[in-house]
C-alpha positions in Angstrom: 52.8 18.2 7.1 54.6 21.0 8.9 57.5 19.9 11.1 58.2 17.0 9.1 62.0 16.4 8.6 63.5 14.7 5.6 65.4 11.6 6.6 67.8 12.2 3.8 68.9 15.8 4.3 67.8 16.2 7.9 65.9 19.5 6.8 62.4 20.4 7.4 60.8 21.8 4.2 57.8 21.4 2.2 57.1 18.0 0.5 55.3 16.9 -2.5 52.9 13.7 -2.4 54.0 11.4 -5.2 51.6 10.1 -7.7 51.6 6.5 -8.6 50.2 4.6 -11.5 47.7 2.2 -10.5 47.3 -1.0 -12.6 44.4 -1.4 -15.0 42.7 -4.2 -13.0 41.6 -1.7 -10.3 39.9 0.5 -12.7 38.6 0.5 -16.2 41.3 2.9 -17.3 44.5 3.3 -15.7 45.1 6.3 -13.7 47.5 8.2 -11.4 46.6 8.7 -7.7 48.6 10.4 -4.6 50.6 7.6 -2.9 48.8 8.0 0.3 46.3 5.7 1.6 43.8 7.6 4.1 41.5 5.6 6.4 38.8 8.3 6.1 38.4 7.7 2.3 39.0 3.9 2.3 41.9 3.9 0.2 42.2 2.9 -3.4 38.8 1.1 -4.4 40.2 -2.4 -5.2 37.3 -4.6 -6.5 35.2 -5.8 -3.6 38.0 -4.9 -1.1 36.9 -4.1 2.3 38.6 -1.6 4.3 40.1 -2.8 7.6 39.9 -0.6 10.7 43.2 0.3 12.5 45.5 0.4 9.6 48.1 3.2 9.6 48.1 6.0 6.9 51.3 6.2 4.9 52.5 8.5 2.2 55.2 8.5 -0.2 56.8 11.9 -0.4 59.4 13.8 -2.3 61.5 16.6 -0.4 61.4 19.7 -2.2 65.0 20.4 -0.9 67.0 17.3 -2.0 64.3 15.8 -4.0 64.8 12.3 -2.6 61.7 10.1 -1.9 60.8 8.8 1.3 57.9 7.1 3.3 56.0 8.8 6.1 53.4 7.8 8.7 50.4 9.9 9.8 50.7 10.2 13.6 47.7 12.8 13.9 45.8 14.9 11.4 48.4 17.5 11.8 51.5 15.5 12.4 53.4 13.0 10.1 56.8 11.4 10.6 59.2 9.8 8.2 59.8 6.0 8.8 61.8 5.2 5.7 64.6 5.4 5.3 64.9 5.2 9.2 65.8 8.8 10.6 69.1 8.9 12.4 72.0 11.1 13.2 74.3 11.9 10.3 77.9 13.2 10.4 78.5 16.8 9.3 80.2 17.1 5.7 83.4 18.2 7.4 83.9 14.5 8.8 85.9 12.2 6.5 85.1 8.8 5.3 85.4 6.2 6.6 84.9 7.9 10.0 81.5 9.4 8.7 80.3 6.0 7.8 81.0 4.2 11.2 79.4 7.1 13.0 76.4 7.0 10.9 76.0 3.3 11.3 76.2 3.7 15.1 73.5 6.1 14.8 71.5 3.8 12.9 72.0 0.8 15.3 70.7 3.2 18.0 67.7 4.3 15.9 66.5 0.6 15.7 67.2 -0.3 19.3 70.4 -2.3 18.7 72.3 -0.6 21.6 74.9 -3.3 21.9 75.9 -3.1 18.2 75.6 0.8 18.7 78.5 0.9 21.3 80.7 -1.4 19.2 80.3 1.0 16.2 81.0 3.9 18.4 84.2 2.3 19.4 85.1 1.7 15.6 84.4 5.3 14.7 86.7 6.4 17.4 89.3 4.0 16.0 89.0 5.4 12.6 89.4 8.9 14.2 92.9 8.2 15.5 94.2 6.4 12.5 92.8 9.2 10.2 94.9 11.7 12.1 97.9 9.6 11.8 98.4 8.6 15.4 98.5 5.3 17.3 95.7 5.8 20.0 93.8 8.3 22.3 96.8 9.0 24.4 98.6 10.5 21.3 95.4 12.3 20.4 95.7 14.0 23.5 99.2 14.5 23.7 99.3 16.3 20.4 96.4 18.5 21.4 94.0 17.0 19.0 91.6 16.5 21.8 91.4 18.1 25.2 91.7 16.1 28.4 87.9 16.3 29.0 87.4 14.7 25.5 90.1 12.2 26.4 88.2 11.2 29.4 84.9 10.6 27.1 86.9 8.8 24.4 88.2 6.6 27.0 84.7 5.8 28.1 83.6 4.9 24.7 86.7 2.5 24.1 86.1 0.8 27.3 82.4 0.1 26.7 83.5 -1.0 23.2 86.0 -3.4 24.7 83.5 -4.6 27.3 80.8 -5.5 24.4 83.6 -7.3 22.4 85.4 -9.3 25.2 82.9 -9.9 28.1 79.6 -11.6 28.3 77.1 -8.8 29.2 74.7 -10.2 31.5 72.7 -7.0 31.6 71.3 -5.3 28.5 72.9 -2.0 27.3 70.1 0.7 28.0 69.0 3.4 25.5 70.5 6.0 28.0 73.9 4.2 28.0 74.1 4.1 24.1 72.7 7.4 23.6 75.5 8.9 25.9 78.1 7.2 24.1 76.9 8.2 20.7 76.9 11.8 22.0 80.6 11.6 23.2 81.5 10.5 19.7 79.5 13.3 18.0 81.2 15.8 20.4 84.6 14.3 19.6 84.2 14.7 15.8 82.9 18.1 16.2 86.1 19.0 18.1 88.5 17.3 15.8 87.0 18.1 12.1 84.1 20.4 12.3 85.1 23.4 14.5 88.8 23.5 13.1 87.4 23.9 9.5 84.7 26.4 10.5 87.2 28.5 12.4 89.5 28.3 9.4 86.8 29.4 7.1 85.9 32.3 9.6 89.6 33.5 9.9 90.0 33.6 6.1 86.8 35.6 5.5 87.9 38.0 8.3 91.6 38.6 6.5 89.7 39.0 3.1 87.5 41.6 4.6 90.3 43.3 6.3 92.3 43.6 2.8 89.3 45.5 1.4 89.4 48.0 4.1 
């Protein structure tokens, strides 16, 4: 299962198949088996059950990194993908709540193909950014130097698409590419406002500490 990424911690690591206890009616004695159904072996031999062809193979796995459980599906003999929880982009730990929640909900909407809901959540996440920063809107974010002029243009586009979704009847559907671009803009803004300042501050503190030792 190389390359499989845990949907909880977004890290590619080793995974342990979970063993489940089968009820007594399946066997004369209860026993534990790996929680994976393989088409090649026919799955658990339930009395008289006939294996149907074309059934996907799934497994319950435990991430050895965060120890969380998730469900994966076999795409090929060498490739498995996580299917539950639904994999989606998560916000870095530097992003405060509720901005983090709103962005991750936008990402989840994108992952399930709810593109119109995705752009609405992108706008809401953006609104929480300026509220968390103690300003009244995007103009003040730019005027105070919290975001650059380039990011201001991207943020404005997110806001206008959100307004279009809320106040206009969209005749044409929002495409995957539209939603992906807007989610990407919000991600860049969060990185600029929250992530990079904290990482720069940590790097500066480390340099100063090293300088005191020399």
